C-alpha positions as CSV (number, residue, x, y, z in Angstrom):
1,X,157.8,116.8,160.4
2,X,154.3,116.6,158.8
3,X,153.0,114.7,161.9
4,X,154.4,117.4,164.1
5,X,152.6,120.1,162.1
6,X,149.4,118.0,162.2
7,X,149.6,117.7,166.0
8,X,150.2,121.4,166.3
9,X,147.2,122.0,164.2
10,X,145.0,119.9,166.3
11,X,146.2,121.5,169.5
12,X,145.6,125.0,168.2
13,X,142.2,124.0,166.8
14,X,141.2,123.4,170.4
15,X,141.8,127.1,171.1
16,X,139.9,128.4,168.0
17,X,136.3,127.6,167.2
18,X,135.7,128.0,163.5
19,X,133.0,127.3,161.0
20,X,131.6,128.4,157.6
21,X,131.2,131.9,156.1
22,X,128.7,133.5,153.8
23,X,129.3,135.8,150.8
24,X,127.2,137.6,148.2
25,X,127.6,134.8,145.8
26,X,127.1,131.9,148.2
27,X,123.9,130.6,146.5
28,X,125.7,130.6,143.1
29,X,128.7,128.9,144.6
30,X,126.7,126.2,146.3
31,X,124.8,125.5,143.1
32,X,128.2,125.1,141.3
33,X,129.3,122.6,144.0
34,X,126.1,120.6,143.8
35,X,126.3,120.5,140.0
36,X,129.9,119.2,140.1
37,X,129.0,116.4,142.5
38,X,125.9,115.6,140.4
39,X,128.2,115.1,137.4
40,X,130.4,112.8,139.5
41,X,133.2,115.3,139.7
42,X,135.0,116.3,142.9
43,X,135.7,120.0,143.4
44,X,138.9,121.9,144.0
45,X,139.0,122.8,147.7
46,X,142.6,124.1,147.8
47,X,141.7,127.8,148.1
48,X,139.4,129.4,150.6
49,X,137.0,132.1,149.6
50,X,138.5,134.3,152.4
51,X,136.6,136.7,154.6
52,X,135.2,139.7,152.7
53,X,136.1,142.9,154.5
54,X,133.4,144.8,152.6
55,X,130.8,142.8,154.5
56,X,131.3,144.9,157.6
57,X,133.4,145.6,160.7
58,X,136.8,143.9,160.9
59,X,138.5,143.0,164.2
60,X,142.1,141.8,164.0
61,X,144.1,140.2,166.8
62,X,147.9,139.8,167.1
63,X,148.3,136.8,169.4
64,X,152.1,136.6,169.4
65,X,152.8,140.3,169.4
66,X,154.8,140.3,166.2
67,X,152.8,143.2,164.6
68,X,151.0,140.8,162.2
69,X,147.4,139.8,162.8
70,X,146.9,136.1,163.6
71,X,143.1,136.1,163.9
72,X,140.6,138.2,162.0
73,X,136.9,138.4,162.5
74,X,134.4,140.1,160.1
75,X,131.1,141.3,161.5
76,X,128.0,142.2,159.4
77,X,125.4,144.8,160.6
78,X,122.1,142.9,160.8
79,X,119.4,145.0,162.3
80,X,120.9,146.7,165.4
81,X,123.5,144.0,166.0
82,X,127.0,143.2,164.6
83,X,126.8,139.5,163.7
84,X,130.0,137.5,163.2
85,X,129.9,136.1,159.7
86,X,133.5,135.1,159.1
87,X,136.6,134.2,161.1
88,X,140.1,133.3,159.9
89,X,143.4,132.5,161.6
90,X,147.1,131.8,161.2
91,X,147.7,129.1,163.8
92,X,151.4,128.6,163.4
93,X,152.3,132.3,163.0
94,X,154.0,131.9,159.6
95,X,151.9,134.7,158.0
96,X,149.7,132.3,156.1
97,X,146.1,131.8,157.1
98,X,145.2,128.2,158.0
99,X,141.6,128.1,159.2
100,X,138.6,129.8,157.7
101,X,135.2,129.7,159.4
102,X,131.9,131.0,158.0
103,X,128.6,131.8,159.7
104,X,125.1,132.6,158.5
105,X,123.2,135.8,159.2
106,X,122.2,134.5,162.6
107,X,125.8,133.9,163.6
108,X,125.4,130.1,163.4
109,X,128.4,128.1,162.0
110,X,127.8,126.8,158.5
111,X,131.3,125.9,157.1
112,X,134.9,125.7,158.0
113,X,138.0,125.1,155.9
114,X,141.2,123.9,157.4
115,X,144.8,123.4,156.2
116,X,145.7,120.4,158.3
117,X,149.3,120.0,157.2
118,X,150.0,123.8,157.1
119,X,151.2,123.8,153.5
120,X,149.0,126.7,152.4
121,X,146.3,124.5,150.8
122,X,143.0,123.6,152.3
123,X,142.7,119.9,153.2
124,X,139.3,119.5,154.6
125,X,136.0,121.5,154.3
126,X,133.2,120.8,156.8
127,X,129.6,121.9,156.4
128,X,127.2,122.3,159.3
129,X,123.4,122.6,159.8
130,X,121.8,123.2,163.1
131,X,125.2,122.8,164.8
132,X,125.8,119.3,163.3
133,X,128.2,118.2,160.6
134,X,126.3,117.3,157.4
135,X,129.1,116.9,154.9
136,X,132.9,116.9,154.7
137,X,135.2,117.2,151.6
138,X,138.7,115.8,152.2
139,X,141.8,116.1,150.1
140,X,144.0,113.2,151.1
141,X,146.9,113.6,148.6
142,X,147.3,117.4,148.7
143,X,146.6,117.9,145.1
144,X,143.8,120.5,145.9
145,X,141.0,118.2,144.7
146,X,138.7,116.5,147.2
147,X,139.3,112.7,147.2
148,X,136.6,111.8,149.7
149,X,133.2,113.3,150.5
150,X,131.4,112.1,153.6
151,X,127.7,112.8,154.3
152,X,126.2,112.8,157.8
153,X,122.8,112.6,159.4
154,X,122.3,113.2,163.1
155,X,126.0,113.1,163.7
156,X,126.6,109.7,162.0
157,X,128.1,109.1,158.6
158,X,125.6,107.7,156.0
159,X,127.5,107.8,152.8
160,X,131.0,108.3,151.4
161,X,131.9,109.1,147.8
162,X,135.6,108.8,146.7
163,X,138.1,109.0,143.9
164,X,140.5,106.1,143.9
165,X,142.1,106.8,140.5
166,X,143.0,110.5,141.2
167,X,141.2,111.7,138.1
168,X,138.8,114.0,140.0
169,X,135.8,111.8,139.4
170,X,133.8,109.7,141.8
171,X,134.4,106.0,141.4
172,X,133.9,104.6,144.9
173,X,130.9,104.6,147.3
174,X,130.3,103.5,150.8
175,X,126.9,103.3,152.5
176,X,126.2,103.2,156.2
177,X,123.3,102.2,158.5
178,X,123.4,103.2,162.2
179,X,127.0,104.2,161.7
180,X,128.0,100.7,160.4
181,X,129.3,100.1,156.8
182,X,126.8,97.9,155.0
183,X,127.7,98.3,151.3
184,X,130.6,99.3,149.0
185,X,130.3,100.2,145.4
186,X,133.1,100.3,142.8
187,X,133.2,101.8,139.3
188,X,135.5,99.6,137.3
189,X,135.1,101.1,133.8
190,X,135.0,104.8,134.5
191,X,131.4,105.4,133.5
192,X,130.4,107.0,136.9
193,X,128.3,104.0,138.0
194,X,129.1,101.2,140.3
195,X,129.9,97.9,138.5
196,X,130.5,95.9,141.7
197,X,128.8,96.0,145.0
198,X,130.3,94.4,148.1
199,X,129.1,94.2,151.7
200,X,131.3,94.9,154.6
201,X,133.2,91.8,155.6
202,X,132.4,92.2,159.3
203,X,128.7,92.6,158.4
204,X,128.8,89.4,156.2
205,X,130.5,87.5,159.1
206,X,127.9,88.7,161.5
207,X,125.1,87.7,159.1
208,X,126.7,84.2,158.6
209,X,127.1,83.8,162.3
210,X,123.4,84.7,162.8
211,X,122.3,82.4,160.1
212,X,124.3,79.5,161.7
213,X,122.8,80.3,165.1
214,X,119.3,80.2,163.6
215,X,120.1,76.9,161.9
216,X,121.3,75.4,165.1
217,X,118.2,76.6,167.0
218,X,116.0,75.1,164.2
219,X,117.8,71.8,164.4
220,X,117.5,71.7,168.1
221,X,113.8,72.5,168.0
222,X,113.3,69.7,165.4
223,X,115.3,67.2,167.5
224,X,113.3,68.2,170.6
225,X,110.0,67.8,168.7
226,X,111.1,64.4,167.4
227,X,112.0,63.2,170.9
228,X,108.7,64.3,172.3
229,X,106.8,62.4,169.5
230,X,108.8,59.3,170.2
231,X,108.1,59.5,173.9
232,X,104.4,59.9,173.2
233,X,104.5,56.9,170.9
234,X,106.2,54.7,173.5
235,X,103.6,55.7,176.1
236,X,100.8,54.9,173.8
237,X,102.2,51.4,173.0
238,X,102.3,50.6,176.7
């Protein structure tokens, strides 16, 4: 049943383009988020901030003609234009909003919040800059608290922070280079610092294979050099 809901969500996501939304306390809210992560704590993402109707004009759409709005857009008057700053939707028509998208004052997407399993709680929050994903907060066990935070640069993941003990604190790290996992850190004593660092097994295997290849090439070069010296010695004796 949950997979069915998930597939429905993905299908309907293709019909709706959503992203982040601003509000009067956005700077204060962002500072609180940054402080929580700086302290090694993962934030509660279960509830969306919702679109603020006081920001401007509201346009509601009833997609299935049941007299209840399924999509709502909020526009803010900026200069002479009405700029879309927030958009929300009920994608399975159960009366509960599932997707929230927020835009900056230029109408550019900055964040979206999605309830993937349609249980009324946000599961993933994605942040954007210049049209690209820069961060994602993911709740994998539906307790409302983010379990994973992924960071991106130029469309590729560079770091992941996670909570493996479900206590709301970061105790697991992954670092990437060129999209490839290169290092894993684990906090074993709960002090917020990695006690153990491991490299990705595939990367280690690749490094071992490369080292072996270099060793073989070196041995071959030595053997070749030795053969040439022997040949020169034989010629000299003649």
